[in-house]
N, CA, C and O of each residue as an XYZ file, in Angstrom:
396
protein
N     -12.063     25.150     -6.768
C     -10.689     24.841     -6.198
C      -9.864     24.112     -7.247
O     -10.325     23.196     -7.928
N      -8.659     24.552     -7.337
C      -7.748     23.825     -8.240
C      -7.058     22.671     -7.567
O      -7.085     22.565     -6.341
N      -6.423     21.782     -8.357
C      -5.724     20.658     -7.771
C      -4.704     21.099     -6.724
O      -4.514     20.419     -5.716
N      -4.074     22.194     -6.950
C      -3.020     22.668     -6.069
C      -3.597     23.175     -4.729
O      -2.833     23.451     -3.804
N      -4.898     23.296     -4.616
C      -5.479     23.772     -3.383
C      -5.681     22.590     -2.341
O      -5.997     22.840     -1.178
N      -5.508     21.431     -2.750
C      -5.671     20.220     -1.912
C      -4.303     19.815     -1.408
O      -3.313     19.853     -2.139
N      -4.268     19.419     -0.126
C      -3.020     18.878      0.434
C      -3.376     17.477      0.952
O      -3.966     17.334      2.023
N      -3.007     16.441      0.169
C      -3.362     15.086      0.522
C      -2.226     14.403      1.287
O      -1.061     14.589      0.935
N      -2.529     13.635      2.301
C      -1.472     12.944      3.037
C      -0.916     11.803      2.105
O      -1.634     11.211      1.299
N       0.330     11.564      2.271
C       1.031     10.610      1.439
C       0.357      9.224      1.454
O       0.240      8.588      0.406
N      -0.082      8.755      2.623
C      -0.755      7.493      2.629
C      -2.057      7.412      1.795
O      -2.407      6.369      1.243
N      -2.724      8.517      1.737
C      -3.917      8.564      0.925
C      -3.683      8.543     -0.564
O      -4.426      7.934     -1.333
N      -2.560      9.270     -0.966
C      -2.108      9.223     -2.348
C      -1.597      7.823     -2.699
O      -1.800      7.338     -3.812
N      -0.937      7.187     -1.741
C      -0.477      5.773     -1.975
C      -1.622      4.808     -2.156
O      -1.580      3.907     -2.994
N      -2.656      5.018     -1.345
C      -3.883      4.172     -1.529
C      -4.507      4.367     -2.857
O      -4.917      3.396     -3.492
N      -4.600      5.584     -3.310
C      -5.205      5.904     -4.607
C      -4.403      5.251     -5.758
O      -4.973      4.734     -6.719
N      -3.024      5.296     -5.619
C      -2.237      4.685     -6.627
C      -2.446      3.157     -6.559
O      -2.516      2.500     -7.598
N      -2.540      2.615     -5.394
C      -2.755      1.128     -5.246
C      -4.118      0.780     -5.841
O      -4.266     -0.274     -6.461
N      -5.135      1.668     -5.659
C      -6.422      1.440     -6.188
C      -6.396      1.374     -7.765
O      -7.024      0.515     -8.384
N      -5.694      2.256     -8.315
C      -5.562      2.347     -9.821
C      -4.809      1.051    -10.289
O      -5.163      0.493    -11.327
N      -3.859      0.609     -9.594
C      -3.084     -0.623     -9.952
C      -4.005     -1.847     -9.855
O      -4.084     -2.676    -10.762
N      -4.713     -1.918     -8.684
C      -5.626     -3.052     -8.442
C      -6.696     -3.146     -9.459
O      -7.092     -4.237     -9.867
N      -7.201     -1.936     -9.902
C      -8.257     -1.922    -10.940
C      -7.673     -2.465    -12.262
O      -8.314     -3.256    -12.954
N      -6.453     -2.029    -12.596
C      -5.861     -2.533    -13.792
C      -5.558     -4.068    -13.717
O      -5.786     -4.824    -14.661
N      -5.046     -4.452    -12.566
C      -4.804     -5.930    -12.386
C      -6.077     -6.773    -12.538
O      -6.074     -7.860    -13.115
N      -7.179     -6.208    -11.983
C      -8.414     -6.961    -12.064
C      -8.922     -7.053    -13.488
O      -9.418     -8.096    -13.917
N      -8.798     -5.978    -14.204
C      -9.189     -5.963    -15.646
C      -8.325     -6.882    -16.427
O      -8.826     -7.528    -17.346
N      -7.038     -6.994    -16.127
C      -6.142     -7.850    -16.827
C      -6.542     -9.308    -16.554
O      -6.594    -10.099    -17.496
N      -6.826     -9.688    -15.307
C      -7.288    -11.079    -15.032
C      -8.538    -11.319    -15.690
O      -8.706    -12.408    -16.239
N      -9.514    -10.375    -15.711
C     -10.847    -10.565    -16.313
C     -10.705    -10.776    -17.813
O     -11.470    -11.549    -18.389
N      -9.753    -10.115    -18.464
C      -9.552    -10.213    -19.859
C      -9.011    -11.623    -20.268
O      -9.181    -12.030    -21.417
N      -8.371    -12.352    -19.341
C      -7.868    -13.690    -19.593
C      -8.907    -14.733    -19.701
O      -8.693    -15.767    -20.333
N     -10.060    -14.486    -19.085
C     -11.102    -15.499    -19.062
C     -12.126    -15.369    -20.227
O     -12.122    -14.416    -21.006
N     -12.957    -16.353    -20.277
C     -14.043    -16.323    -21.361
C     -15.093    -15.352    -21.032
O     -15.295    -15.019    -19.864
N     -15.764    -14.889    -22.009
C     -16.885    -13.986    -21.792
C     -17.975    -14.715    -21.038
O     -18.213    -15.893    -21.303
N     -18.676    -14.026    -20.064
C     -19.695    -14.685    -19.310
C     -20.755    -15.233    -20.226
O     -21.266    -16.320    -19.958
N     -21.122    -14.546    -21.296
C     -22.200    -15.058    -22.220
C     -21.767    -16.354    -22.839
O     -22.608    -17.233    -23.025
N     -20.432    -16.541    -23.191
C     -19.966    -17.742    -23.765
C     -20.089    -18.886    -22.715
O     -20.460    -20.000    -23.085
N     -19.798    -18.643    -21.468
C     -19.844    -19.705    -20.513
C     -21.327    -20.141    -20.305
O     -21.635    -21.328    -20.201
N     -22.238    -19.113    -20.250
C     -23.652    -19.370    -20.113
C     -24.246    -20.125    -21.321
O     -25.136    -20.964    -21.181
N     -23.719    -19.790    -22.504
C     -24.210    -20.448    -23.713
C     -23.603    -21.844    -23.958
O     -23.937    -22.528    -24.926
N     -22.687    -22.244    -23.031
C     -22.015    -23.488    -23.178
C     -20.926    -23.521    -24.216
O     -20.485    -24.601    -24.610
N     -20.470    -22.346    -24.678
C     -19.454    -22.219    -25.699
C     -18.086    -22.122    -25.092
O     -17.094    -22.145    -25.819
N     -17.990    -22.012    -23.751
C     -16.653    -21.928    -23.079
C     -16.832    -22.663    -21.792
O     -17.937    -22.758    -21.257
N     -15.736    -23.184    -21.294
C     -15.737    -23.931    -20.034
C     -15.375    -22.891    -18.935
O     -14.504    -22.037    -19.100
N     -16.095    -23.025    -17.829
C     -15.873    -22.207    -16.659
C     -14.644    -22.745    -15.954
O     -14.699    -23.845    -15.406
N     -13.523    -22.009    -15.944
C     -12.273    -22.465    -15.325
C     -12.230    -22.005    -13.898
O     -12.154    -20.806    -13.632
N     -12.278    -22.960    -12.950
C     -12.280    -22.641    -11.513
C     -10.982    -21.874    -11.105
O     -11.019    -20.945    -10.299
N      -9.834    -22.308    -11.700
C      -8.596    -21.566    -11.317
C      -8.632    -20.157    -11.716
O      -8.172    -19.281    -10.983
N      -9.197    -19.894    -12.924
C      -9.398    -18.516    -13.360
C     -10.348    -17.854    -12.398
O     -10.085    -16.733    -11.962
N     -11.412    -18.479    -12.056
C     -12.417    -17.804    -11.127
C     -11.763    -17.432     -9.771
O     -12.076    -16.409     -9.162
N     -10.850    -18.307     -9.341
C     -10.174    -17.956     -8.030
C      -9.251    -16.780     -8.178
O      -9.196    -15.913     -7.306
N      -8.496    -16.738     -9.314
C      -7.652    -15.550     -9.578
C      -8.474    -14.289     -9.705
O      -8.117    -13.248     -9.154
N      -9.555    -14.378    -10.417
C     -10.426    -13.163    -10.602
C     -11.016    -12.755     -9.251
O     -11.042    -11.563     -8.942
N     -11.459    -13.640     -8.490
C     -12.010    -13.298     -7.173
C     -10.975    -12.648     -6.300
O     -11.265    -11.662     -5.623
N      -9.764    -13.182     -6.301
C      -8.691    -12.634     -5.493
C      -8.350    -11.237     -5.916
O      -8.163    -10.359     -5.072
N      -8.263    -11.008     -7.220
C      -7.946     -9.680     -7.734
C      -9.077     -8.702     -7.405
O      -8.819     -7.563     -7.016
N     -10.281     -9.128     -7.555
C     -11.461     -8.327     -7.233
C     -11.468     -7.992     -5.722
O     -11.774     -6.864     -5.335
N     -11.133     -8.969     -4.892
C     -11.149     -8.717     -3.433
C     -10.073     -7.680     -3.040
O     -10.317     -6.772     -2.247
N      -8.918     -7.849     -3.607
C      -7.821     -6.852     -3.357
C      -8.258     -5.443     -3.744
O      -7.961     -4.490     -3.024
N      -8.949     -5.298     -4.851
C      -9.432     -4.053     -5.319
C     -10.529     -3.499     -4.362
O     -10.536     -2.315     -4.027
N     -11.427     -4.374     -3.949
C     -12.446     -3.951     -3.035
C     -11.925     -3.509     -1.638
O     -12.434     -2.544     -1.067
N     -10.932     -4.205     -1.107
C     -10.346     -3.856      0.164
C      -9.679     -2.484      0.075
O      -9.846     -1.639      0.954
N      -8.931     -2.285     -0.988
C      -8.320     -0.960     -1.206
C      -9.309      0.154     -1.326
O      -9.122      1.243     -0.784
N     -10.395     -0.139     -2.065
C     -11.503      0.877     -2.237
C     -12.093      1.250     -0.844
O     -12.348      2.418     -0.549
N     -12.289      0.243     -0.037
C     -12.887      0.504      1.274
C     -11.979      1.311      2.125
O     -12.438      2.226      2.809
N     -10.628      1.003      2.121
C      -9.690      1.790      2.883
C      -9.560      3.240      2.360
O      -9.357      4.180      3.129
N      -9.682      3.380      1.049
C      -9.642      4.700      0.443
C     -10.843      5.583      0.829
O     -10.704      6.760      1.159
N     -12.010      4.961      0.770
C     -13.241      5.701      1.100
C     -13.354      5.968      2.571
O     -13.964      6.965      2.960
N     -12.779      5.101      3.432
C     -12.897      5.301      4.846
C     -11.751      6.077      5.463
O     -11.686      6.222      6.684
N     -10.876      6.563      4.662
C      -9.597      7.279      5.149
C     -10.067      8.510      6.003
O     -11.007      9.211      5.627
N      -9.377      8.747      7.170
C      -9.836      9.803      8.048
C      -9.683     11.246      7.329
O     -10.289     12.212      7.791
N      -8.958     11.354      6.326
C      -8.769     12.631      5.631
C     -10.145     13.189      5.192
O     -10.386     14.392      5.291
N     -11.043     12.304      4.708
C     -12.298     12.754      4.164
C     -13.230     13.425      5.215
O     -14.122     14.196      4.861
N     -12.999     13.113      6.501
C     -13.782     13.712      7.484
C     -13.582     15.208      7.591
O     -14.486     15.923      8.023
N     -12.403     15.698      7.200
C     -12.045     17.149      7.210
C     -12.442     17.839      5.959
O     -12.280     19.057      5.886
N     -12.949     17.172      4.966
C     -13.321     17.808      3.693
C     -14.819     18.031      3.733
O     -15.566     17.086      3.987
N     -15.283     19.248      3.492
C     -16.747     19.511      3.518
C     -17.424     18.652      2.482
O     -16.888     18.437      1.395
N     -18.604     18.158      2.812
C     -19.241     17.120      1.924
C     -19.446     17.730      0.496
O     -19.332     17.016     -0.499
N     -19.739     19.013      0.414
C     -20.001     19.527     -0.951
C     -18.686     19.742     -1.741
O     -18.741     20.174     -2.892
N     -17.542     19.459     -1.167
C     -16.226     19.549     -1.815
C     -15.593     18.193     -2.098
O     -14.555     18.111     -2.754
N     -16.233     17.112     -1.594
C     -15.580     15.829     -1.711
C     -15.405     15.328     -3.065
O     -14.382     14.713     -3.368
N     -16.343     15.554     -3.901
C     -16.188     15.131     -5.334
C     -15.054     15.780     -5.937
O     -14.262     15.110     -6.600
N     -14.882     17.115     -5.760
C     -13.759     17.774     -6.298
C     -12.406     17.247     -5.728
O     -11.417     17.115     -6.448
N     -12.413     16.958     -4.420
C     -11.197     16.459     -3.805
C     -10.859     15.118     -4.304
O      -9.682     14.807     -4.488
N     -11.853     14.290     -4.539
C     -11.579     12.926     -4.983
C     -11.043     12.901     -6.403
O     -10.164     12.107     -6.736
N     -11.611     13.821     -7.271
C     -11.161     13.986     -8.577
C      -9.713     14.492     -8.599
O      -8.890     13.989     -9.364
N      -9.411     15.469     -7.775
C      -8.038     15.997     -7.672
C      -7.024     14.862     -7.269
O      -5.930     14.731     -7.818
N      -7.476     14.078     -6.287
C      -6.672     12.984     -5.809
C      -6.400     12.017     -6.914
O      -5.275     11.546     -7.080
N      -7.432     11.713     -7.680
C      -7.321     10.820     -8.888
C      -6.320     11.332     -9.905
O      -5.502     10.565    -10.414
N      -6.373     12.592    -10.198
C      -5.414     13.178    -11.150
C      -4.037     13.153    -10.595
O      -3.092     12.836    -11.317
N      -3.872     13.482     -9.305
C      -2.596     13.441     -8.641
C      -1.970     11.978     -8.687
O      -0.801     11.818     -9.038
N      -2.739     10.982     -8.343
C      -2.255      9.622     -8.274
C      -1.909      9.145     -9.678
O      -0.922      8.427     -9.841
N      -2.708      9.527    -10.735
C      -2.390      9.120    -12.065
C      -1.104      9.672    -12.596
O      -0.454      9.059    -13.444
N      -0.732     10.827    -12.103
C       0.513     11.528    -12.530
C       1.746     11.148    -11.641
O       2.877     11.578    -11.866
N       1.426     10.301    -10.607
C       2.539      9.747     -9.825
C       3.171     10.790     -8.898
O       4.271     10.574     -8.391
N       2.516     11.871     -8.682
C       3.045     12.977     -7.791
C       2.672     12.564     -6.319
O       1.886     11.650     -6.069
N       3.294     13.303     -5.395
C       2.851     13.143     -4.019
C       2.988     14.611     -3.383
O       3.782     15.460     -3.788
N       2.145     14.762     -2.394
C       2.132     16.090     -1.623
C       2.165     15.774     -0.167
O       2.161     16.683      0.663
C-alpha cells in the first residue's frame, strides 16, 4: 500500500505531529543536562530543576504516545497492515500535510 492509500483523521495526524515535537523537546531538554555517567562518576552535579524539566518533557511525550497508540482509528486497520499505516502516518506528519 502506498502512502496515498491511507486516509488518516486530522486529529490522528495532529497527534503524530505533537508526538514528533514532544520527542524533539525531550531531546533538547536532555541535551541541556550532564551525561548520566558524569553524574554517577561524581564529575557533574545532579540538578533537580533540570530533572524536573526532563521529567515533565518525558511525561508529555509519554502521554501523547499513549493517545496516539490508543486512537480508535487503529481498530479499523488490519493488524498485519498497522506497521505500514504507522510508517505512512509518520511520513505524513513529518511533511506537515493533512488528509
